[in-house]
C-alpha positions in Angstrom: 91.5 66.3 -3.4 91.9 68.7 -0.6 89.0 70.9 0.0 89.8 74.3 -1.6 88.8 76.3 1.5 90.9 74.2 3.7 93.8 74.6 1.2 93.5 78.4 1.5 94.0 78.0 5.3 96.7 75.4 5.4 98.9 76.5 2.5 99.1 80.3 2.9 102.8 80.2 3.5 104.2 76.9 2.4 107.6 75.9 3.6 110.3 77.4 1.4 111.9 74.2 0.3 108.6 72.7 -0.5 107.8 75.7 -2.6 111.0 74.9 -4.5 110.1 71.3 -4.9 106.7 72.2 -6.3 108.4 74.6 -8.8 110.7 71.8 -9.9 107.9 69.4 -10.7 105.9 72.2 -12.3 108.0 72.3 -15.4 110.3 69.3 -15.5 109.0 66.4 -17.6 108.6 63.2 -15.6 111.6 61.3 -17.0 113.9 64.3 -16.4 112.6 64.7 -12.9 113.4 61.0 -12.1 117.0 61.5 -13.1 117.5 64.8 -11.5 118.5 64.0 -8.0 122.4 64.2 -8.3 123.6 67.7 -8.8 125.5 68.3 -12.0 129.3 68.2 -11.8 129.4 71.6 -13.6 126.5 73.9 -13.9 127.5 74.9 -17.4 127.2 71.2 -18.5 123.9 70.5 -16.8 121.0 69.2 -18.9 118.7 70.6 -16.2 119.8 74.2 -15.6 121.2 76.9 -18.0 123.5 79.2 -16.0 123.2 82.6 -17.6 124.7 86.0 -17.1 124.8 87.5 -13.7 123.7 84.3 -12.1 120.4 84.0 -13.8 119.2 80.5 -14.0 116.8 78.9 -16.6 115.4 75.5 -17.0 117.2 73.6 -19.7 114.4 71.2 -20.6 112.4 72.1 -23.6 113.4 73.7 -26.9 114.6 77.3 -27.2 113.8 77.3 -31.0 110.9 74.8 -31.9 107.2 75.1 -31.4 104.5 72.5 -32.3 101.9 74.8 -33.7 99.6 71.9 -34.7 99.5 70.6 -31.1 98.7 74.0 -29.9 95.7 74.2 -32.2 94.5 70.8 -31.2 94.6 71.7 -27.5 92.8 75.0 -28.1 90.0 72.9 -29.6 89.9 70.8 -26.5 89.7 74.0 -24.4 86.8 75.1 -26.5 84.9 71.9 -25.8 85.6 72.3 -22.1 84.3 75.8 -22.1 81.1 74.7 -23.9 80.6 71.9 -21.3 81.2 74.2 -18.4 78.9 76.8 -19.8 76.1 74.3 -20.1 76.1 74.0 -16.2 76.4 77.7 -15.6 80.2 78.0 -15.1 82.1 80.6 -17.2 85.7 79.6 -18.1 88.6 82.1 -18.0 91.9 80.8 -19.3 95.2 82.2 -17.9 98.3 81.2 -19.9 101.5 82.3 -18.2 104.5 83.1 -20.4 108.1 81.6 -20.3 110.7 83.3 -18.1 113.2 83.5 -21.0 110.9 85.9 -22.9 111.7 88.5 -20.3 115.4 87.7 -19.8 116.7 86.6 -23.1 119.6 88.9 -22.6 120.6 86.9 -19.5 120.7 83.5 -21.3 124.2 81.9 -21.5 126.5 83.2 -24.2 125.6 81.7 -27.5 122.0 80.8 -26.5 119.0 82.7 -27.9 115.3 82.1 -28.5 114.2 81.2 -32.0 111.5 83.3 -33.7 109.0 80.6 -33.2 109.5 80.5 -29.4 109.4 84.3 -29.3 106.0 84.1 -31.1 104.6 81.1 -29.2 102.7 83.0 -26.6 101.0 85.2 -29.2 100.1 82.0 -31.2 98.4 80.6 -28.2 96.7 83.7 -27.0 95.5 84.7 -30.5 94.2 81.1 -31.0 92.2 81.3 -27.8 90.8 84.8 -28.7 89.8 83.5 -32.1 87.9 80.7 -30.5 86.1 83.0 -28.3 87.9 82.0 -25.0 88.3 84.9 -22.5 92.0 85.0 -21.7 94.2 87.8 -20.2 97.2 88.6 -22.2 99.7 88.0 -19.4 102.7 88.5 -21.6 101.8 92.2 -22.2 100.8 92.6 -18.6 104.2 91.4 -17.3 106.0 93.4 -19.9 104.5 96.5 -18.5 105.6 95.4 -15.0 109.1 94.9 -16.1 109.2 98.1 -18.1 108.1 99.8 -14.9 111.3 98.6 -13.2 110.1 95.6 -11.3 111.3 92.0 -11.8 108.7 89.5 -13.1 110.6 86.3 -12.3 113.1 85.5 -9.6 116.7 85.2 -10.7 117.4 81.6 -9.6 113.8 80.4 -9.5 111.1 79.5 -12.0 108.3 81.3 -10.2 106.9 84.8 -10.7 107.4 87.6 -8.3 104.6 89.1 -6.2 104.6 92.2 -8.4 104.0 90.0 -11.4 101.3 87.9 -9.7 99.5 91.1 -8.4 99.5 92.7 -11.9 98.1 89.6 -13.6 95.5 89.2 -10.8 94.4 92.8 -11.6 93.7 92.0 -15.2 92.0 88.7 -14.4 89.8 90.6 -11.9 88.7 93.0 -14.7 87.8 90.1 -17.0 85.9 88.3 -14.2 83.8 91.4 -13.4 83.1 91.8 -17.2 81.9 88.2 -17.5 79.8 88.3 -14.3 79.1 91.9 -13.2 77.1 90.6 -10.2 79.1 88.0 -8.4 77.4 85.9 -5.7 78.2 86.7 -2.1 78.4 89.9 -0.1 80.4 93.1 -0.4 83.3 93.1 2.0 83.9 89.4 1.8 87.2 89.6 -0.2 90.4 88.6 1.3 92.3 91.3 3.2 96.0 91.5 2.2 98.6 90.9 5.0 101.8 92.8 5.4 104.8 91.9 3.3 107.7 89.9 4.5 111.0 89.2 2.8 112.9 85.9 2.8 116.5 85.4 1.6 116.9 82.0 0.2 118.1 80.0 -2.9 115.7 79.7 -5.7 114.4 76.3 -6.7 116.7 75.9 -9.7 119.8 76.6 -7.5 118.6 74.6 -4.5 117.7 71.5 -6.4 120.2 71.3 -9.2 123.4 72.9 -8.3 126.2 71.8 -5.9 126.9 73.6 -2.7 129.8 75.4 -4.3 127.7 76.5 -7.3 124.9 77.7 -5.2 127.3 79.8 -3.2 128.5 81.3 -6.4 125.0 82.1 -7.6 123.8 83.4 -4.2 120.4 83.8 -2.7 117.4 85.7 -3.9 115.0 87.9 -1.9 111.5 86.5 -2.0 108.6 88.8 -1.2 105.4 87.3 0.2 102.5 88.4 2.3 101.6 87.3 5.8 98.2 85.9 6.5 95.9 88.8 7.5 94.3 88.7 10.9 90.8 88.8 9.4 91.4 85.9 7.0 90.0 83.2 9.2 86.7 85.0 9.3 86.3 84.7 5.6 87.5 81.2 4.8 84.2 79.4 5.0 82.3 81.7 2.6 81.3 80.1 -0.7 83.6 81.2 -3.5 82.0 82.4 -6.7 85.5 82.2 -8.4 87.8 79.2 -8.4 91.4 79.1 -9.6 92.9 75.8 -10.8 96.5 75.4 -12.1 100.0 74.6 -11.0 102.4 76.1 -8.5 102.4 79.6 -9.9 98.9 80.0 -8.4 99.6 78.5 -5.0 98.9 81.0 -2.2 102.6 81.3 -1.4 103.1 83.6 -4.4 100.0 85.7 -3.7 97.8 85.4 -6.8 94.5 84.0 -5.3 94.7 86.4 -2.4 95.2 89.4 -4.6 92.4 88.3 -7.0 90.0 87.8 -4.0 90.9 91.3 -2.7 90.2 92.9 -6.1 86.9 91.3 -6.8 85.9 91.6 -3.2 84.7 88.0 -2.9 86.3 84.7 -1.7 88.4 82.8 -4.2 89.1 79.1 -3.8 92.1 77.3 -5.4 93.4 73.9 -6.2 96.9 73.3 -7.6 99.4 70.6 -8.1 103.0 70.4 -9.3 102.9 71.0 -13.0 104.3 67.7 -14.1 100.9 66.2 -13.5 99.6 68.7 -16.1 96.8 71.3 -16.1 94.4 68.7 -17.7 94.3 66.4 -14.7 94.3 69.3 -12.2 91.1 70.6 -13.7 89.5 67.2 -13.7 90.4 66.7 -10.0 88.5 69.8 -9.2 85.5 69.1 -11.3 85.3 65.5 -9.8 85.5 66.8 -6.3 82.8 67.3 -3.7 83.8 71.0 -3.4 82.6 71.5 -7.1 79.5 69.4 -6.7 78.4 71.3 -3.5 79.2 74.7 -4.9 79.7 75.4 -8.5 81.6 78.7 -9.0 80.3 81.3 -11.4 83.8 81.8 -12.9 86.6 79.1 -13.3 90.1 80.5 -13.9 92.1 77.7 -15.5 95.8 78.5 -15.4 98.3 77.0 -17.9 101.9 77.5 -19.0 102.9 78.6 -22.4 105.9 76.2 -22.9 103.7 73.1 -22.0 100.5 74.3 -23.7 101.3 72.0 -26.7 101.3 68.9 -24.4 97.8 67.4 -24.5 96.3 64.9 -22.0 98.1 62.1 -23.9 101.7 63.5 -23.6 103.3 60.3 -22.3 106.7 60.8 -21.0 106.1 64.5 -20.4 103.3 64.3 -17.8 103.3 62.1 -14.7 102.3 58.6 -15.9 99.1 58.6 -13.7 98.0 61.8 -15.5 98.2 60.5 -19.0 95.1 59.7 -20.9 93.7 60.1 -24.4 91.9 63.3 -25.3 88.7 61.3 -25.6 89.1 59.9 -22.1 89.7 63.3 -20.8 86.6 64.8 -22.4 84.6 61.8 -21.2 85.7 62.3 -17.6 85.0 66.1 -17.8 81.5 65.5 -19.2 80.8 62.9 -16.6 81.9 65.2 -13.8 79.5 67.8 -15.2 76.6 65.4 -15.4 76.5 65.4 -19.1 
């Protein structure tokens, strides 16, 4: 695994196409990903992309109507066991589940497509289950609804990722929870990451870039991506130990600004490890806990980011996660406890 501090330096602004590729893998089950190279003959007929109104694109994998409530409950129980194991070594767990794009733009879905009641209620089912189990978790759905109601977009039109406004708002709520859990974070005041100036890039979103033909992309058009430059002072802060670590998929990569904003708000360094989401949040957490970075400096707070539509997929979700990521729940727990010396 790449050292988290090195990752903050080298992946501040990732190449744009690479960011799109990471987004693709973040939500496409492995078998679909393997078959996805040829662009569809007609976007409307694609099994990969739903072309909605006004050029809004949505991933077409996953059900718009069905939810596996029993699997959600099973996975929450696994999260509880992880939290207990981490607490035993002095690490507090904060879970961040991010909601589905379609929840905010259902009116932009293709004609005749709509979400079922179960999918509309899936995020609340997950969040309420975590709260009932005593797991600290920001209600990102409500945070992002407020952002959208305030007139700002929360997802890009032709991309799967959140906007900087969305990432900033959720980082603000996570910062509040972190400070509530640990009022006195290790480190010194003034060691948070300064925020660089904003830049805007016109490009195709990942769904358009990867799954549409050139003619279809031209019809959809480019989106404007807002990201931050690396601040001049950042290099002075990179080597400071981080009392907060973020682990998750491509939504929390530095390109979209979440870890930088969190660091700025808590006024402490924040380290991050992430991988494309087709490997699953289960293995990404293990890779961090099994790393030298974790052994050398355990954080006070670990923010574990997940994605609502794939929350029901446990460590054993064969055919949905990358094959190398698949293991039984028992194997996953055994590796987690071994990494923690238990």
